[in-house]
Backbone as CSV, one residue per row, in Angstrom:
resi,resn,N_x,N_y,N_z,CA_x,CA_y,CA_z,C_x,C_y,C_z
1,MET,-33.677,70.479,124.299,-34.798,71.377,124.465,-35.855,71.148,123.373
2,ALA,-35.392,70.993,122.146,-36.323,70.778,121.038,-37.061,69.462,121.193
3,ARG,-36.371,68.455,121.750,-37.033,67.158,121.950,-38.160,67.266,122.972
4,ILE,-37.964,68.051,123.985,-38.994,68.214,125.021,-40.226,68.881,124.426
5,VAL,-40.001,69.910,123.624,-41.119,70.609,122.982,-41.843,69.662,122.022
6,LEU,-41.068,68.875,121.284,-41.662,67.923,120.344,-42.478,66.864,121.074
7,ARG,-41.961,66.376,122.193,-42.686,65.370,122.979,-43.976,65.956,123.547
8,ARG,-43.913,67.173,124.025,-45.114,67.799,124.584,-46.158,68.026,123.486
9,ALA,-45.711,68.460,122.317,-46.638,68.666,121.206,-47.272,67.345,120.789
10,ALA,-46.485,66.280,120.759,-47.022,64.958,120.414,-48.018,64.501,121.469
11,ALA,-47.749,64.776,122.733,-48.666,64.393,123.805,-49.985,65.161,123.690
12,VAL,-49.892,66.467,123.377,-51.106,67.264,123.217,-51.915,66.758,122.037
13,LEU,-51.266,66.432,120.923,-51.972,65.903,119.760,-52.628,64.553,120.070
14,ALA,-51.937,63.712,120.825,-52.498,62.412,121.187,-53.732,62.582,122.067
15,VAL,-53.669,63.508,123.007,-54.824,63.760,123.881,-55.987,64.315,123.058
16,ALA,-55.694,65.216,122.119,-56.754,65.768,121.259,-57.394,64.673,120.422
17,ALA,-56.585,63.765,119.888,-57.122,62.668,119.092,-57.986,61.750,119.942
18,LEU,-57.563,61.482,121.171,-58.361,60.642,122.060,-59.662,61.331,122.456
19,CYS,-59.619,62.639,122.640,-60.841,63.370,122.973,-61.834,63.317,121.818
20,ALA,-61.340,63.332,120.606,-62.227,63.248,119.449,-62.903,61.886,119.387
21,CYS,-62.241,60.862,119.900,-62.822,59.514,119.899,-63.813,59.316,121.038
22,ALA,-63.822,60.197,122.014,-64.581,59.978,123.236,-66.026,60.438,123.154
23,GLN,-66.538,60.700,121.985,-67.923,61.115,121.852,-68.814,59.965,122.319
24,ARG,-69.615,60.210,123.342,-70.393,59.131,123.949,-71.518,58.648,123.043
25,GLU,-72.300,59.561,122.530,-73.417,59.161,121.672,-73.155,59.675,120.263
26,PRO,-72.991,58.768,119.317,-72.659,59.203,117.956,-73.795,59.994,117.322
27,ARG,-73.406,61.064,116.638,-74.362,61.873,115.893,-74.027,61.713,114.422
28,LEU,-74.907,61.036,113.696,-74.659,60.824,112.274,-75.103,62.021,111.449
29,LEU,-76.116,62.714,111.903,-76.631,63.873,111.189,-76.267,65.103,112.003
30,ASN,-75.266,65.825,111.570,-74.775,66.978,112.308,-75.504,68.231,111.850
31,LEU,-76.415,68.678,112.678,-77.154,69.893,112.390,-76.628,70.989,113.302
32,GLU,-76.359,72.122,112.741,-75.816,73.221,113.520,-76.926,74.203,113.821
33,ASN,-76.891,74.763,115.017,-77.852,75.780,115.406,-77.263,77.133,115.066
34,ASN,-77.825,77.773,114.058,-77.356,79.092,113.654,-78.162,80.199,114.311
35,ASN,-78.956,79.844,115.300,-79.777,80.814,115.993,-78.886,81.731,116.807
36,SER,-79.106,83.002,116.723,-78.266,83.955,117.436,-78.780,84.233,118.840
37,GLY,-79.552,83.328,119.391,-80.070,83.515,120.736,-81.460,84.104,120.750
38,ASN,-82.036,84.331,119.577,-83.388,84.873,119.521,-84.382,83.803,119.941
39,PRO,-85.435,84.184,120.643,-86.416,83.182,121.078,-87.187,82.624,119.892
40,ASP,-87.615,81.382,120.033,-88.430,80.738,119.007,-89.895,80.965,119.375
41,GLU,-90.593,81.728,118.549,-91.966,82.082,118.881,-92.899,80.880,118.872
42,PHE,-92.498,79.782,118.240,-93.354,78.608,118.207,-93.191,77.738,119.453
43,LEU,-92.198,78.016,120.276,-92.031,77.266,121.514,-92.871,77.845,122.648
44,VAL,-93.378,79.046,122.477,-94.148,79.710,123.515,-95.626,79.501,123.230
45,LEU,-96.297,78.828,124.144,-97.725,78.601,124.004,-98.459,79.442,125.036
46,PRO,-99.447,80.189,124.623,-100.183,80.991,125.612,-101.026,80.077,126.503
47,THR,-101.179,80.479,127.745,-102.019,79.701,128.652,-103.472,80.096,128.436
48,LYS,-104.339,79.241,128.887,-105.769,79.536,128.807,-106.087,80.593,129.864
49,PRO,-107.109,81.393,129.630,-107.441,82.412,130.638,-107.924,81.751,131.923
50,LEU,-107.570,82.371,133.044,-108.015,81.866,134.337,-109.496,82.169,134.520
51,GLU,-110.212,81.207,135.049,-111.642,81.375,135.279,-111.954,80.980,136.709
52,PHE,-112.845,81.706,137.331,-113.284,81.350,138.672,-114.546,80.523,138.530
53,PRO,-114.538,79.286,139.032,-115.713,78.419,138.855,-116.895,78.928,139.669
54,SER,-118.092,78.630,139.169,-119.305,79.053,139.884,-119.481,78.251,141.165
55,ASP,-119.022,76.995,141.171,-119.121,76.162,142.372,-117.768,75.517,142.610
56,THR,-117.103,75.892,143.681,-115.750,75.391,143.949,-115.742,73.953,144.453
57,SER,-116.901,73.383,144.741,-116.923,71.994,145.215,-116.662,71.008,144.076
58,PHE,-116.746,71.471,142.829,-116.522,70.587,141.686,-115.107,70.671,141.128
59,LEU,-114.219,71.353,141.828,-112.829,71.449,141.366,-112.140,70.095,141.530
60,PRO,-111.267,69.729,140.592,-110.555,68.446,140.741,-109.539,68.515,141.871
61,GLU,-109.223,67.353,142.389,-108.221,67.249,143.455,-106.852,67.631,142.881
62,PRO,-106.067,68.451,143.569,-104.743,68.824,143.043,-103.821,67.607,142.939
63,THR,-103.086,67.538,141.857,-102.116,66.462,141.666,-100.739,67.089,141.453
64,PRO,-99.802,66.888,142.375,-98.461,67.467,142.203,-97.814,66.958,140.920
65,GLY,-97.365,67.883,140.096,-96.747,67.520,138.829,-97.754,67.191,137.738
66,GLY,-99.017,67.265,138.055,-100.057,66.938,137.084,-100.425,68.135,136.229
67,ALA,-101.458,67.969,135.449,-101.898,69.022,134.537,-102.670,70.089,135.295
68,ASN,-102.566,71.296,134.803,-103.268,72.437,135.359,-104.415,72.771,134.415
69,LEU,-105.524,73.278,134.937,-106.652,73.614,134.082,-106.322,74.740,133.107
70,ALA,-105.322,75.568,133.429,-104.930,76.669,132.541,-103.819,76.267,131.576
71,ASP,-103.331,75.022,131.658,-102.275,74.579,130.745,-102.817,74.473,129.325
72,PRO,-101.988,74.806,128.338,-102.451,74.668,126.948,-102.578,73.191,126.557
73,THR,-103.562,72.907,125.768,-103.782,71.548,125.251,-103.921,71.643,123.742
74,PRO,-102.815,71.811,123.016,-102.920,72.043,121.569,-103.543,70.882,120.808
75,GLU,-103.262,69.629,121.212,-103.846,68.496,120.499,-105.364,68.489,120.648
76,GLU,-105.835,68.684,121.890,-107.277,68.698,122.122,-107.927,69.889,121.433
77,ASP,-107.261,71.036,121.441,-107.809,72.215,120.778,-107.924,71.990,119.270
78,ALA,-106.928,71.322,118.679,-106.969,71.048,117.238,-108.092,70.075,116.910
79,VAL,-108.273,69.038,117.736,-109.351,68.071,117.500,-110.700,68.769,117.612
80,ALA,-110.859,69.644,118.603,-112.119,70.363,118.772,-112.360,71.315,117.603
81,ALA,-111.305,71.987,117.118,-111.453,72.909,115.992,-111.862,72.181,114.717
82,LEU,-111.461,70.915,114.586,-111.808,70.136,113.397,-113.123,69.372,113.555
83,GLY,-113.811,69.608,114.679,-115.120,69.001,114.873,-115.091,67.660,115.577
84,GLY,-113.971,67.276,116.136,-113.868,66.005,116.840,-114.177,66.143,118.314
85,ASP,-114.061,65.041,119.020,-114.321,65.012,120.457,-112.990,64.919,121.199
86,PRO,-112.541,65.996,121.853,-111.249,65.962,122.550,-111.206,64.960,123.703
87,ALA,-112.367,64.578,124.232,-112.389,63.615,125.336,-111.863,62.259,124.886
88,LEU,-111.963,61.952,123.594,-111.470,60.666,123.091,-109.943,60.572,123.170
89,LEU,-109.256,61.725,123.183,-107.797,61.698,123.320,-107.380,61.221,124.702
90,ARG,-108.178,61.532,125.706,-107.845,61.134,127.077,-108.150,59.659,127.325
91,ASP,-109.061,59.110,126.554,-109.438,57.701,126.707,-108.391,56.839,126.015
92,GLN,-107.686,56.019,126.768,-106.599,55.214,126.219,-107.058,53.840,125.725
93,SER,-108.354,53.552,125.816,-108.827,52.255,125.338,-108.917,52.262,123.813
94,VAL,-108.912,51.081,123.251,-108.966,50.938,121.793,-110.414,51.034,121.339
95,PRO,-110.708,51.928,120.383,-112.087,52.004,119.879,-112.509,50.693,119.226
96,ASP,-113.805,50.427,119.234,-114.322,49.175,118.663,-113.970,49.044,117.184
97,ALA,-113.936,50.172,116.472,-113.635,50.122,115.042,-112.201,49.671,114.769
98,ASP,-111.298,49.862,115.738,-109.891,49.506,115.548,-109.488,48.215,116.257
99,ALA,-110.415,47.545,116.892,-110.082,46.352,117.677,-109.480,45.252,116.804
100,ASP,-110.037,45.026,115.618,-109.501,43.991,114.731,-108.094,44.329,114.276
101,LEU,-107.849,45.586,113.979,-106.523,46.016,113.552,-105.493,45.797,114.661
102,VAL,-105.833,46.164,115.882,-104.912,45.979,117.010,-104.679,44.504,117.282
103,ARG,-105.720,43.706,117.192,-105.585,42.266,117.414,-104.672,41.637,116.352
104,HIS,-104.821,42.051,115.100,-103.974,41.509,114.032,-102.520,41.969,114.195
105,ALA,-102.319,43.228,114.558,-100.961,43.748,114.708,-100.236,43.118,115.892
106,SER,-100.958,42.688,116.903,-100.324,42.113,118.091,-100.450,40.592,118.140
107,ARG,-100.708,39.963,117.005,-100.925,38.510,116.976,-99.690,37.712,117.369
108,HIS,-98.485,38.255,117.191,-97.263,37.542,117.561,-96.727,37.989,118.918
109,GLY,-97.514,38.734,119.649,-97.101,39.214,120.955,-96.674,40.678,120.892
110,VAL,-96.587,41.264,122.059,-96.237,42.672,122.176,-95.062,42.795,123.132
111,ASP,-94.023,43.474,122.703,-92.870,43.721,123.557,-93.126,44.983,124.359
112,GLU,-93.252,44.845,125.665,-93.548,46.000,126.513,-92.384,46.993,126.543
113,ASP,-91.157,46.525,126.368,-89.981,47.391,126.410,-89.461,47.707,125.015
114,ILE,-90.360,47.857,124.043,-89.934,48.053,122.663,-89.148,49.345,122.502
115,ARG,-89.516,50.390,123.213,-88.796,51.659,123.087,-87.356,51.524,123.574
116,LEU,-87.170,50.833,124.691,-85.806,50.644,125.210,-84.962,49.779,124.290
117,SER,-85.549,48.699,123.792,-84.761,47.813,122.933,-84.431,48.496,121.608
118,LEU,-85.365,49.262,121.044,-85.071,49.990,119.813,-84.020,51.070,120.041
119,ALA,-84.072,51.737,121.184,-83.064,52.758,121.488,-81.682,52.119,121.623
120,ASP,-81.605,50.953,122.253,-80.319,50.260,122.385,-79.783,49.816,121.025
121,GLU,-80.659,49.251,120.189,-80.234,48.813,118.858,-79.797,49.993,117.996
122,ASP,-80.515,51.122,118.107,-80.154,52.301,117.324,-78.815,52.868,117.782
123,LEU,-78.576,52.889,119.076,-77.294,53.380,119.588,-76.152,52.482,119.119
124,ALA,-76.359,51.169,119.153,-75.323,50.247,118.678,-75.065,50.455,117.184
125,PHE,-76.116,50.663,116.394,-75.944,50.905,114.955,-75.172,52.199,114.708
126,ARG,-75.529,53.252,115.447,-74.846,54.532,115.253,-73.392,54.453,115.688
127,ARG,-73.092,53.661,116.714,-71.690,53.500,117.133,-70.881,52.756,116.083
128,GLU,-71.506,51.782,115.418,-70.801,51.039,114.369,-70.573,51.880,113.122
129,ASN,-71.419,52.870,112.900,-71.376,53.664,111.672,-71.072,55.133,111.928
130,ASP,-70.303,55.433,112.962,-70.085,56.843,113.289,-68.917,57.467,112.540
131,GLY,-68.350,56.775,111.588,-67.335,57.360,110.722,-65.928,57.243,111.271
132,LEU,-65.011,57.713,110.476,-63.603,57.684,110.838,-63.272,58.883,111.708
133,LEU,-62.093,58.858,112.297,-61.681,59.906,113.226,-61.733,61.279,112.575
134,LEU,-61.185,61.404,111.382,-61.152,62.699,110.712,-62.559,63.168,110.349
135,GLU,-63.448,62.242,109.984,-64.830,62.610,109.676,-65.538,63.148,110.920
136,ARG,-65.269,62.527,112.075,-65.870,63.005,113.311,-65.279,64.339,113.731
137,MET,-63.971,64.518,113.566,-63.341,65.772,113.962,-63.836,66.931,113.106
138,LEU,-64.135,66.678,111.837,-64.611,67.724,110.947,-66.139,67.852,110.964
139,SER,-66.805,67.051,111.793,-68.268,67.062,111.917,-68.949,66.891,110.566
140,LEU,-68.476,65.915,109.806,-69.093,65.641,108.511,-70.433,64.951,108.715
141,ASN,-71.331,65.111,107.772,-72.645,64.505,107.823,-72.545,63.065,107.321
142,LEU,-72.714,62.092,108.210,-72.558,60.677,107.871,-73.894,59.941,107.793
143,TYR,-74.977,60.658,107.964,-76.293,60.040,108.058,-76.639,59.231,106.810
144,PHE,-76.520,59.846,105.641,-76.965,59.184,104.412,-76.063,58.005,104.049
145,ASP,-74.776,58.085,104.361,-73.888,56.942,104.127,-74.234,55.786,105.053
146,ALA,-74.532,56.080,106.304,-74.820,55.027,107.280,-76.117,54.294,106.955
147,TYR,-77.119,55.018,106.504,-78.428,54.418,106.264,-78.679,54.092,104.793
148,ARG,-77.648,54.124,103.956,-77.816,53.868,102.522,-78.422,52.487,102.265
149,ASP,-77.972,51.450,102.994,-78.487,50.095,102.773,-79.955,49.958,103.186
150,GLN,-80.435,50.856,104.032,-81.803,50.768,104.520,-82.758,51.689,103.771
151,SER,-82.251,52.461,102.836,-83.116,53.402,102.131,-83.729,52.742,100.902
152,LEU,-84.853,53.256,100.490,-85.608,52.715,99.374,-85.264,53.493,98.109
153,ASN,-84.930,52.774,97.052,-84.726,53.410,95.758,-86.112,53.595,95.154
154,GLN,-86.606,54.824,95.213,-87.992,55.070,94.844,-88.281,54.782,93.378
155,HIS,-87.336,55.054,92.503,-87.590,54.814,91.081,-87.595,53.319,90.754
156,ARG,-86.714,52.554,91.391,-86.697,51.112,91.177,-87.978,50.477,91.731
157,GLU,-88.441,50.948,92.868,-89.671,50.422,93.451,-90.880,50.785,92.593
158,LEU,-90.890,51.999,92.057,-91.974,52.401,91.169,-92.015,51.517,89.925
159,GLU,-90.862,51.232,89.355,-90.797,50.365,88.175,-91.254,48.946,88.516
160,ARG,-90.861,48.431,89.679,-91.274,47.097,90.112,-92.788,47.017,90.256
161,LEU,-93.383,48.039,90.850,-94.835,48.043,91.030,-95.562,48.133,89.695
162,ARG,-95.023,48.930,88.781,-95.660,49.057,87.471,-95.584,47.747,86.687
163,ILE,-94.471,47.014,86.795,-94.350,45.708,86.136,-95.379,44.732,86.699
164,LEU,-95.640,44.822,88.008,-96.630,43.947,88.634,-98.065,44.351,88.299
165,GLY,-98.228,45.510,87.670,-99.566,45.962,87.309,-100.251,46.781,88.380
166,VAL,-99.517,47.189,89.386,-100.104,48.013,90.443,-100.258,49.426,89.917
167,ARG,-101.432,49.997,90.093,-101.659,51.372,89.637,-100.908,52.316,90.569
168,THR,-100.114,53.173,89.996,-99.336,54.130,90.782,-99.600,55.535,90.259
169,VAL,-99.333,56.497,91.110,-99.450,57.884,90.675,-98.288,58.186,89.747
170,SER,-98.426,59.225,88.965,-97.335,59.564,88.060,-96.167,60.106,88.861
171,ALA,-94.984,59.885,88.354,-93.765,60.364,89.006,-92.884,60.997,87.943
172,PRO,-92.106,61.996,88.324,-91.228,62.609,87.326,-90.152,61.631,86.907
173,PRO,-89.698,61.741,85.656,-88.640,60.830,85.210,-87.334,61.114,85.922
174,VAL,-86.470,60.112,85.942,-85.160,60.263,86.557,-84.320,61.171,85.659
175,ALA,-83.645,62.139,86.254,-82.808,63.067,85.463,-81.578,62.332,85.002
176,GLY,-81.292,62.442,83.714,-80.094,61.834,83.136,-78.894,62.735,83.289
177,PRO,-77.706,62.271,82.859,-76.492,63.060,83.032,-76.515,64.386,82.270
178,GLY,-77.198,64.458,81.147,-77.199,65.682,80.371,-78.421,66.534,80.629
179,ASP,-79.369,66.043,81.440,-80.614,66.782,81.669,-80.399,67.908,82.664
180,ALA,-81.081,68.993,82.459,-81.041,70.108,83.414,-81.996,69.799,84.554
181,LEU,-81.583,70.131,85.744,-82.442,69.867,86.905,-83.350,71.009,87.198
């Protein structure tokens, strides 16, 4: 009888361990939502007031799934509030002032599927660096360990630039072992 109970307990533990390994998309930075279900006031955008046009013949043709005239346009509203022209946001062509910059940046070609290829590479990197079984089961934060080789040591870079004679802004000194933070 005891052997049967022991075997069943071992089977349950094995299934639990396998379930912990079955996380499809690795999360290196585990952020918990401590929200108690209260709404986020910044997610709610008020709509523009409805207006009846003076001439209905100038109304745009309806587009299913398209934008509505009463939909909020926060980017355009911000550009207009700062004195810019919101119509330039809708124009997807490259301004003449930026043509040289775009030409230089695309001199080696442009990958049309760059978002897909970067997403695939990032997923492969996160799968390789998703931590050990116990780290995943305890939802430990593995982000900084995984990306340590790709991070910039700001103080070493500042010193390198200063040796080269590059003018840099002042930076606080590195805290030593006995210094108070």
